[in-house]
N, C-alpha and C positions, 0 to 999 in steps of 0.2 A: 502494500499499499503506500502510493507514493503521497507526500506533501507537498501542497502546492507552497509556494513564496510570496511572502506577502506583496501588495500591489506597491509599485513604486508611487513616492509622491507626484501627483497629479501638476504639470507645469503647461498653463494656458498662453500662449502670444496673446498679449493684450499689449498696446501703447498707449499711453496716455498725453494727450492732449488739450490747449486752452483752445476753443471755437469761436469767433466772434460773432454774436449775434446782433441783432437790433439793439441789445438792452447792455453790450458790454462782451467781455472776454466771459464764456461759460466752461468750467471744465468738462471734458468728453475722454471716453476711453473706445480703441476699436479691437474689435475679437473677428478672427477668421472663423466661420463656419463652416458645415457641410450638411446641409437641408435633404432631408427624406420625405418628398411627398407622398400625398394618397397612403398615407402612414394609417393604424387604426384607431390611435391615439394622440393627441399634442406635446410632445413631451420632449426634454432634454435627457438626453439617453446618459452621455458619457464626453468621454475626449480620446480622441486618434490622433495622432502625429504632429502635434500643435492646435488641434481645432476641434472645437464644442460641436458635437454631437446632438443634433434637432429633428424631432420626426413631428410633421402635421397634418392635419387628416385633410385638407383642403388638396384638390391636384392642382398639377403647374399649367395651370391653362389661364391665359388671361391675368396673369400678375395675382390670382387669387392665393397660393402658394406664399407668394412674399407678404401680403396681408395678414396671413394667420401668421406668420412666423413674426413679424414685427408686434401685434397683440400678444403671443405669447410672452416674447420678450419682456416686452413692456409690463405685461400682469405680471408676471415670474420677476424683476427687477424692480417693480413699484416705479414705476414712470409712466409716463404719460404717450402713447403712441405715436405723438407725433415727434418725441424726443431719441424716438430710433430710424435709425437711416443707413439704409442698402448702398454703402459706397459704389461697390463690384459685385458684380455678379447675377443683374437682376434676372439674366436666364439661363442659368449654372445651377448645380447644384455648390459649388464651391462660391461663397459669400464672403464679403468683407464689408462690416456693422460698424456704424457709428453710434454709439449713443452719449446724449447731450446729458447733464448734471449730474455723473456720477464719478467718481475717482474709482481707482483700480483698487482699493482695500473692498472698497462696497460692494464691487463684482465679484471680487474675489470670495467675499465672505458667503455672498448667495447662493455662488456655483460651485461652492468648496474646493476652493481651487489652492495650490501653494506654492508660494515664490513669486 
């Protein structure tokens, strides 16, 4: 009977920025994602190769999966949907998103990330 080794701490690629908005500079973070559309449940699955794996029930048609992704992340991170922006990958499974109004430690705490 073999024994599984403990999983190593998760390291997610998160960049911290200050973003200019009409009311001044706002802290923001950028996160790499891999999205699976048409899944059974909306959920944050885990991490693989520096990207957060996310499943959404909406199909990848007419931007429905992207909108579902934005709502799921906003709800989980407790920010308005308008604070979640897809920077790159609108028509791809691999996406780069930017979340305004959060710092890295807040995102790390919610997602369970180390380092």
